[in-house]
N, C-alpha and C positions, 0 to 999 in steps of 0.2 A: 504494500500499499504506499509505503514511504517513497519507493522508486517511482510509482505512478504519479504521486503528488509532485516530486521533483521534475519529472519529465513534462508534466503539464505546465508547471511554472516556467521551465526552460523554453518550451514552445511559445508560451504567451509573451515572454520577454523578446524572443526573436521576431514574432509577428509585430510587436509594437515599436520596433526600431524604425527610425526614419533615415533616409539617405540625406547627408548634408547637402544644403543648397550650394551649388556652384554655377555661376553664370554660363560657363562654357558647356557644362554637361546639360544644363537646362535647354540650351539652344541646339545641341547636337543629339540629344536623346529624349525626344518629346514623350515617349512611352514611359519614361521614368520620372516624369515631373510630379506625378501624384505623390510619390514617396518623398519628394522634397518639400512639399507644402508646409509641413510642420516646421521644418528648419527655416524656410523662407520667412514665414510669418513671425518666428521668434527672433530672427536676425534683423529683419527690417520692419519699420513701422510704415506699412503701405498706405494707410489712410492719411490723407493730407499731401501725399506726393502728386506732382504734376504728371500730365500725360507724357511729357517728354522724359521725365525721370523713370516712369514705368517702362517705357520703350527701351531706354538705356539699360535698364536692369534685366528686363524679360524678353526683349526683342519685339519684333513687329507681331502684333496679335493675329490670331487665325481670322478673326472677324472684328470689324468696327461698325457700330450702328449708331444712329443719331436719334432714332424714334423709339419709344416715347422720350428717352433721355440718352445721353452719350454714354455708351459703354463699350468696353473691350471684352473679347472672349479668347481664352487661351486653352488649347487642347492639353489635357493632363495625362492621357493614356486611357486604356481600357479599364472598366470597373467590374468588380465582382467576377463572374465567370467569363468575362470577355465579351458580353453581349452589348453592354452600354458603354458609352464614352463618358469620362469624367471631365468636366469643363470648369474653368475658373472664369467667373463673371466679375468685371471691375466696373463699377458705376461711378462716373464722374459728375461733379456739380457744374453749374453754369460758368464757374471760374476756371474749369479745366483741372480741378484737384479731385483726387480720388475720395469719394464720399463713403463707399462701403464696397465689400467684395464677398462673394460666396462660392462655394464649390457645389456643383450639381452633376447629377447623373442624367444623361439623355439617351 
């Protein structure tokens, strides 16, 4: 029983580890971006950054939309069993500063 508990704990720790955010890796390995999100948000205070600061950090987004508000979308890789995509949505205010962000599965 003790071995099983230790094994479960070990697997839990391995699963909860995140990949450190590295700009080069973010740009070159989009499928691994999801695992970098925790590190990215702890390393950088995204809210309040300008659009140009975001592009300098994360590169050109997959999508840019202006309606109903200005927002960027970044692809983070496949979610779950590889059926859905994980996407990072960045919403900017009328001054071009990041107001909020969220990760969604589509």
